[in-house]
C-alpha positions as CSV (number, residue, x, y, z in Angstrom):
1,M,3.5,-21.1,60.6
2,K,6.1,-18.3,60.7
3,N,7.2,-19.2,57.1
4,S,3.6,-18.9,56.0
5,Q,3.3,-15.5,57.6
6,K,6.5,-14.3,56.0
7,Y,5.3,-15.6,52.7
8,S,2.0,-13.7,53.0
9,F,3.7,-10.6,54.1
10,L,6.1,-10.8,51.2
11,I,3.2,-11.2,48.7
12,F,1.5,-8.2,50.3
13,V,4.7,-6.1,50.0
14,I,5.1,-7.1,46.3
15,F,1.4,-6.2,45.7
16,L,1.9,-2.7,47.2
17,L,5.1,-2.2,45.1
18,L,3.3,-3.2,41.9
19,L,0.3,-1.0,42.8
20,A,2.6,2.0,43.4
21,N,4.5,1.3,40.2
22,C,1.3,1.1,38.2
23,Q,0.1,4.4,39.7
24,S,3.5,6.0,39.0
25,E,3.4,4.8,35.4
26,K,-0.2,6.0,35.0
27,K,0.8,9.5,36.0
28,A,4.1,9.4,34.0
29,Q,2.3,8.6,30.7
30,W,1.0,12.2,30.3
31,K,3.6,14.1,28.3
32,G,2.1,17.5,28.6
33,K,2.8,20.4,31.0
34,I,1.0,23.1,32.9
35,T,2.2,26.7,32.9
36,K,0.9,30.1,33.9
37,E,0.2,33.2,31.9
38,G,-0.4,35.7,34.7
39,D,-3.4,34.3,36.6
40,V,-4.4,31.9,33.7
41,E,-3.5,28.3,33.9
42,V,-2.4,26.9,30.5
43,V,-2.6,23.1,30.0
44,H,-0.3,22.1,27.1
45,N,-1.3,18.7,25.7
46,P,0.8,16.6,23.3
47,D,-0.8,15.1,20.1
48,L,-1.1,11.7,21.8
49,P,-3.6,11.1,24.6
50,L,-2.8,9.7,28.0
51,Y,-4.6,6.4,27.1
52,P,-5.0,4.9,23.7
53,E,-8.3,4.6,21.8
54,G,-10.5,1.9,23.5
55,Y,-9.7,3.0,27.0
56,L,-13.1,4.7,27.3
57,Q,-15.7,2.1,26.7
58,L,-19.2,2.8,25.4
59,E,-22.0,0.4,26.3
60,E,-25.2,0.9,24.4
61,D,-28.2,0.6,26.7
62,F,-30.9,2.6,24.9
63,S,-32.2,3.5,21.5
64,L,-35.1,5.8,20.8
65,D,-36.4,5.2,17.4
66,G,-38.3,8.2,16.2
67,T,-39.9,6.3,13.3
68,S,-42.0,3.8,15.3
69,G,-44.5,4.0,18.2
70,S,-47.5,6.2,18.5
71,E,-47.9,9.2,16.2
72,E,-47.4,11.7,19.0
73,S,-44.0,10.1,19.9
74,L,-42.6,10.2,16.4
75,L,-39.4,12.3,15.8
76,A,-38.8,14.1,12.6
77,S,-35.6,16.1,13.3
78,I,-33.6,15.9,16.6
79,R,-32.0,19.3,17.0
80,S,-31.2,19.6,20.7
81,V,-31.5,17.4,23.9
82,V,-31.5,18.1,27.6
83,I,-31.7,15.7,30.5
84,D,-33.3,16.5,33.9
85,E,-32.4,15.1,37.4
86,G,-34.7,12.1,36.9
87,E,-33.0,11.4,33.6
88,N,-36.2,12.3,31.6
89,I,-35.2,13.2,28.1
90,Y,-36.4,16.5,26.4
91,I,-35.9,16.4,22.6
92,L,-36.3,19.5,20.5
93,D,-37.9,18.4,17.2
94,S,-37.0,21.4,15.0
95,E,-39.2,20.2,12.1
96,E,-42.4,20.0,14.1
97,D,-41.4,23.0,16.4
98,V,-42.2,21.1,19.6
99,I,-40.4,19.5,22.5
100,K,-41.1,15.8,23.0
101,V,-40.5,14.3,26.5
102,F,-39.6,10.7,27.2
103,D,-38.7,9.0,30.5
104,K,-35.4,7.3,31.0
105,E,-36.7,4.0,29.6
106,G,-37.9,5.8,26.4
107,K,-41.6,5.9,27.2
108,Y,-43.3,8.9,25.7
109,L,-44.6,11.3,28.3
110,R,-45.8,14.5,26.7
111,T,-45.3,17.2,24.1
112,I,-44.3,20.8,25.2
113,G,-45.3,23.7,23.0
114,A,-46.8,23.9,19.5
115,P,-45.9,25.6,16.2
116,G,-46.8,29.2,16.1
117,Q,-45.8,32.7,17.4
118,G,-48.2,33.1,20.3
119,P,-47.7,32.5,24.0
120,G,-46.6,28.9,24.6
121,E,-45.9,28.3,20.9
122,L,-42.6,27.9,19.2
123,S,-41.3,29.6,16.0
124,S,-38.2,28.1,14.5
125,P,-36.7,26.8,17.8
126,T,-33.0,25.9,17.6
127,M,-31.7,24.8,21.0
128,L,-32.7,23.9,24.5
129,S,-31.1,24.7,27.8
130,L,-32.1,23.5,31.3
131,F,-31.8,25.1,34.7
132,G,-33.6,23.5,37.7
133,D,-37.1,22.6,36.5
134,T,-37.1,25.3,33.8
135,I,-36.4,24.8,30.0
136,L,-35.1,27.7,28.0
137,V,-35.9,27.5,24.3
138,H,-34.0,29.7,21.8
139,E,-36.0,30.7,18.8
140,A,-34.6,32.1,15.6
141,S,-37.5,34.6,15.6
142,R,-35.5,36.7,18.2
143,R,-37.4,35.3,21.1
144,L,-36.6,33.2,24.2
145,S,-39.4,31.0,25.6
146,F,-39.5,29.4,29.1
147,F,-41.4,26.3,30.1
148,K,-41.6,24.2,33.2
149,T,-40.5,20.6,32.7
150,N,-44.1,19.5,33.3
151,G,-45.0,21.5,30.1
152,E,-46.4,24.6,31.7
153,F,-45.6,27.8,29.7
154,I,-43.9,30.5,31.9
155,R,-43.1,33.4,29.6
156,S,-41.3,34.7,26.5
157,L,-38.6,37.3,26.3
158,S,-37.7,39.4,23.2
159,T,-34.0,39.5,22.5
160,K,-34.7,43.1,21.3
161,Q,-32.0,44.6,19.1
162,H,-29.8,41.5,19.5
163,W,-29.6,39.0,16.7
164,V,-29.2,35.9,18.9
165,L,-27.7,32.8,17.2
166,Q,-27.3,30.6,20.3
167,A,-28.5,30.9,23.9
168,R,-27.8,28.8,27.0
169,C,-28.5,29.4,30.7
170,D,-26.5,28.8,33.8
171,S,-27.8,27.3,37.1
172,Q,-29.0,30.8,38.2
173,G,-31.1,31.4,35.1
174,N,-28.6,33.9,33.7
175,I,-28.5,33.8,29.9
176,I,-25.3,33.6,27.8
177,V,-25.8,34.3,24.1
178,V,-24.0,34.4,20.8
179,T,-25.0,37.5,18.7
180,G,-24.1,38.5,15.2
181,R,-22.6,41.9,14.8
182,L,-23.7,43.1,11.4
183,D,-20.8,45.4,10.7
184,P,-19.6,45.3,7.0
185,E,-16.2,46.5,8.1
186,N,-15.8,44.2,11.1
187,P,-18.5,41.5,11.3
188,A,-18.2,39.3,14.4
189,Y,-19.8,36.9,16.8
190,E,-20.1,38.5,20.2
191,Y,-20.5,36.4,23.4
192,L,-22.7,38.3,25.9
193,K,-24.1,37.5,29.3
194,F,-27.5,38.7,30.5
195,D,-29.4,38.3,33.8
196,P,-32.7,36.2,33.9
197,D,-34.7,39.2,32.6
198,F,-32.3,39.8,29.8
199,N,-30.6,42.8,31.2
200,F,-27.0,43.1,29.9
201,L,-24.2,42.1,32.3
202,F,-21.0,41.9,30.4
203,K,-19.3,40.9,27.1
204,L,-17.2,37.8,27.4
205,T,-15.3,37.8,24.1
206,E,-15.8,37.9,20.3
207,S,-14.7,36.0,17.2
208,P,-14.7,37.0,13.4
209,A,-17.8,36.3,11.3
210,P,-17.8,35.7,7.6
211,S,-17.1,38.7,5.5
212,P,-19.2,38.9,2.2
213,A,-16.4,41.1,0.7
214,K,-13.9,38.3,1.1
215,G,-16.1,35.5,0.0
216,F,-17.8,32.7,2.0
217,N,-15.5,30.1,3.4
218,P,-17.7,27.0,4.4
219,F,-14.7,25.5,6.3
220,M,-13.8,28.6,8.4
221,A,-13.3,28.2,12.1
222,V,-16.6,28.9,13.9
223,S,-16.6,29.7,17.6
224,Y,-18.6,27.7,20.1
225,F,-19.4,27.6,23.8
226,V,-21.1,25.6,26.6
227,V,-21.8,26.2,30.3
228,G,-19.8,23.8,32.5
229,P,-19.7,22.8,36.2
230,G,-19.9,25.7,38.6
231,D,-21.4,27.9,35.8
232,Q,-18.0,28.2,34.1
233,I,-18.3,29.3,30.5
234,I,-16.2,27.1,28.2
235,Y,-15.4,28.8,24.9
236,G,-13.5,27.9,21.8
237,Y,-12.5,29.6,18.5
238,P,-10.8,26.7,16.6
239,V,-8.3,28.6,14.5
240,D,-6.0,26.5,16.6
241,Y,-6.6,23.8,19.2
242,T,-7.3,26.0,22.2
243,I,-10.3,25.9,24.5
244,Q,-10.8,28.7,27.1
245,V,-12.5,28.4,30.4
246,Y,-14.0,31.5,32.0
247,S,-15.4,32.1,35.5
248,P,-19.1,33.0,35.9
249,E,-17.9,36.6,36.2
250,G,-16.2,36.4,32.8
251,K,-12.6,36.1,33.9
252,L,-10.4,33.8,31.9
253,I,-9.0,31.2,34.3
254,R,-7.7,28.3,32.1
255,K,-6.6,27.5,28.6
256,I,-6.5,23.9,27.2
257,T,-4.3,23.3,24.2
258,R,-3.4,20.3,22.2
259,E,-0.8,19.7,19.5
260,Y,-2.6,18.4,16.3
261,V,-2.2,17.9,12.6
262,P,-4.7,19.9,10.5
263,V,-7.1,17.9,8.4
264,E,-7.1,18.9,4.8
265,V,-10.4,19.7,3.1
266,S,-11.1,17.0,0.4
267,E,-11.9,17.8,-3.2
268,E,-15.2,16.0,-2.7
269,E,-16.1,18.4,0.1
270,K,-15.3,21.4,-2.0
271,K,-17.3,20.1,-5.0
272,E,-20.3,19.4,-2.8
273,W,-20.3,23.0,-1.6
274,E,-19.9,24.3,-5.2
275,R,-22.9,22.2,-6.3
276,E,-25.1,23.3,-3.4
277,N,-24.4,27.1,-3.6
278,P,-25.8,29.5,-6.3
279,P,-23.3,30.5,-8.9
280,D,-23.4,34.1,-7.7
281,V,-22.2,33.2,-4.2
282,K,-18.5,33.9,-4.0
283,L,-16.6,31.1,-2.3
284,A,-13.2,31.4,-0.6
285,M,-12.5,27.9,0.6
286,S,-9.6,27.2,2.9
287,K,-7.2,24.3,2.4
288,Y,-7.7,22.9,5.9
289,H,-10.5,22.3,8.3
290,S,-10.6,24.1,11.7
291,A,-8.8,22.6,14.6
292,Y,-12.1,21.0,15.9
293,R,-15.8,21.4,15.4
294,R,-17.7,21.7,18.7
295,F,-17.6,20.2,22.2
296,K,-19.7,19.0,25.2
297,V,-19.0,18.9,28.9
298,D,-20.4,16.7,31.6
299,E,-21.0,17.6,35.3
300,D,-17.6,16.2,36.2
301,G,-15.8,18.5,33.9
302,H,-14.8,16.0,31.2
303,L,-14.7,17.6,27.7
304,Y,-15.7,15.8,24.6
305,V,-14.3,17.6,21.6
306,E,-15.6,16.7,18.1
307,T,-12.7,16.8,15.6
308,W,-12.5,16.5,11.8
309,E,-10.5,13.3,12.0
310,K,-12.3,10.0,11.0
311,D,-11.8,6.4,11.6
312,E,-11.7,3.7,8.9
313,A,-15.5,3.5,8.9
314,G,-15.8,7.2,8.3
315,N,-16.9,8.1,11.9
316,Y,-15.6,11.3,13.5
317,Y,-13.3,11.1,16.4
318,Y,-13.9,12.9,19.7
319,D,-11.0,13.9,21.9
320,V,-11.8,13.4,25.6
321,F,-10.2,15.6,28.3
322,D,-10.4,15.1,32.0
323,E,-11.5,17.7,34.5
324,E,-7.9,19.1,34.7
325,G,-7.7,19.6,31.0
326,R,-5.4,16.7,30.2
327,Y,-6.0,14.9,26.9
328,L,-7.3,11.6,28.3
329,T,-8.3,9.5,25.3
330,R,-10.3,9.5,22.1
331,L,-13.3,7.6,20.7
332,S,-15.2,7.5,17.4
333,L,-18.9,7.7,17.0
334,K,-21.4,7.2,14.2
335,G,-23.4,10.3,15.2
336,V,-23.2,13.6,17.0
337,I,-23.0,13.9,20.8
338,L,-25.9,16.0,22.1
339,E,-25.6,15.6,25.8
340,V,-23.3,13.9,28.4
341,T,-24.6,13.5,31.9
342,K,-24.8,11.1,34.8
343,G,-22.2,8.8,33.2
344,K,-24.3,8.5,30.0
345,L,-23.7,9.9,26.5
346,Y,-26.7,10.8,24.3
347,C,-25.9,10.7,20.6
348,R,-28.0,11.6,17.5
349,E,-27.6,9.0,14.7
350,E,-29.2,8.5,11.3
351,D,-30.3,5.4,9.4
352,E,-29.7,4.9,5.7
353,E,-32.8,6.8,4.8
354,G,-31.8,9.8,6.9
355,Y,-34.2,9.3,9.8
356,H,-33.0,10.5,13.2
357,F,-32.9,8.4,16.3
358,L,-31.3,8.9,19.7
359,K,-28.9,6.4,21.3
360,R,-27.7,6.4,24.9
361,Y,-24.4,4.9,25.9
362,R,-23.0,4.2,29.3
363,L,-19.5,5.5,29.7
364,V,-17.0,3.3,31.4
365,F,-13.7,4.8,32.6
366,P,-11.7,1.7,33.7
367,L,-9.1,3.5,35.8
368,E,-11.1,6.4,37.2
């Protein structure tokens, strides 16, 4: 009996030692470091992630085919997607200028808005943002429209003198926008924050815009932003691999960096741009792509950064960072990530004929 107890105790001790060793190895795998620049935390990531490709598993559990079903549920062009607390799906169809709503099983519920310039109508909508039960729609016609998730029209706001290119809201209804500064000497994209009635609060930052005098570079770095957990503003200008995190008040609090090898622009890409642009358009193409393209964030603070790197099938890689800014792993996708929430990833994909459809994947982090 005593020998049996000793044996069980020994097995238990070995198990604890192995577990502690595994946990130690898990932490030791990250080769980066965290430093301080004044009050700003800087997370320096190496070129290799903490875990290899395949660590983060995607399990497809949903596909919304916009080419079948009732006529009202058909999707022509999926531009933007938001998900509410009940996991209902709001899809901006930028070709039909409406928002189509589906439940979490893919059943069509209703259409919000209609083409036009009147109250409750949409003119060239480009993106959706959601706060509470309110949907913000950015329209290229210098207007912001607001709807309840049940389809009720609330109001529209003119963006006045601002040429707004992107607009997102935080949980309080404040509006963060990207505007174009049309200055021939110093054109720029400005990041501004407004209150819910579009009264100016502060300028966050700015990045260079294309200069006609220097020629158009289709591969130039273009800045981007999202609103993250706690209304943090996550911004990137990918001339290098740096992503900046700002507080809701506009204070820079964290930088996330990653060592990387620039992806060279192919001759095929250059020729495609030359074919599609008029001869009188001056092109000034760069040799390399920007450090990354765009990114998404989930409610847990994980970042999903779309890069220019491709796998053998020609799918783009996404770098995944944890809530602390550590380079966790990478994955490749056939389409473009439009939203990540509640452990699910929503991806726009295309068939061979170019028709859009929406796929939803469950995210499985094995060791988290």
